[in-house]
C-alpha positions in Angstrom: 76.7 97.8 111.4 80.3 98.6 111.0 82.3 99.4 107.9 85.4 97.9 106.8 88.3 100.2 106.5 91.1 99.5 103.6 94.1 99.0 106.1 96.4 100.9 102.7 96.4 104.2 101.7 95.0 104.2 97.4 98.4 105.4 96.8 99.8 102.7 98.5 98.1 100.1 97.3 99.2 101.6 93.6 102.8 101.6 95.0 102.0 97.6 96.0 100.9 97.1 92.5 103.9 98.7 91.0 105.6 96.1 93.2 104.1 92.8 91.7 104.3 94.8 88.4 108.6 94.9 88.2 108.7 91.8 90.1 109.5 88.8 87.7 107.8 86.1 89.0 104.8 87.8 87.7 103.3 87.6 84.6 102.3 91.3 84.5 102.9 94.2 81.4 101.9 97.5 82.3 100.1 99.4 84.9 96.4 101.1 83.5 95.8 104.1 85.2 92.3 105.2 84.8 91.9 108.9 85.2 88.1 111.1 85.3 87.2 112.4 82.2 89.4 110.5 80.0 87.6 107.1 78.6 91.1 105.4 77.9 93.4 104.3 80.3 97.1 105.5 80.4 99.5 102.9 80.3 102.6 102.9 82.2 105.3 100.2 81.8 107.8 98.3 84.8 110.3 100.6 83.6 108.8 104.1 83.8 109.5 105.7 86.8 106.9 106.9 89.1 106.6 109.6 91.8 104.2 110.3 94.2 103.8 113.5 96.0 101.4 113.0 98.6 102.0 116.5 99.8 101.5 118.4 96.6 98.9 115.5 95.8 100.3 114.7 92.8 101.6 111.9 90.3 104.6 112.4 88.2 105.5 109.4 86.0 108.3 109.3 83.6 108.6 106.8 80.9 111.5 105.1 81.1 114.5 104.6 84.7 116.7 107.1 85.6 120.0 105.8 84.2 122.8 104.0 86.0 125.1 107.5 87.3 121.9 108.9 89.3 121.2 111.6 86.7 117.6 112.5 86.2 115.6 111.7 83.4 114.6 114.9 82.4 114.4 115.2 78.6 112.1 112.2 78.8 108.2 112.9 78.0 106.8 113.0 81.9 102.9 113.0 83.0 101.7 114.5 86.1 98.0 113.7 87.6 96.3 114.9 90.1 95.6 112.5 92.8 92.0 112.8 93.2 91.3 112.5 89.7 92.6 109.0 89.5 89.9 107.1 90.2 91.3 103.6 89.6 94.7 101.5 88.3 94.4 97.7 86.6 97.7 95.5 86.6 97.7 93.9 83.1 
């Protein structure tokens, strides 16, 4: 029996979930990110900034958006996850 392959990569699926999270038509309030070795999920909101770096294999999430002038939000908390340590994500 042939196996069905996923059409999207995991990072593409997370990007798609972020699109739904930020869309005003949907009622999602957060994205839960489950990481290996951590019992509870990390929770991020629609205003948080996600940066996927497939070359280094990490996801960087920053609290809140970059401001209107394009300045980096360097003074806000930053969370770095290895992509291979993320086991699931869920919109809530």
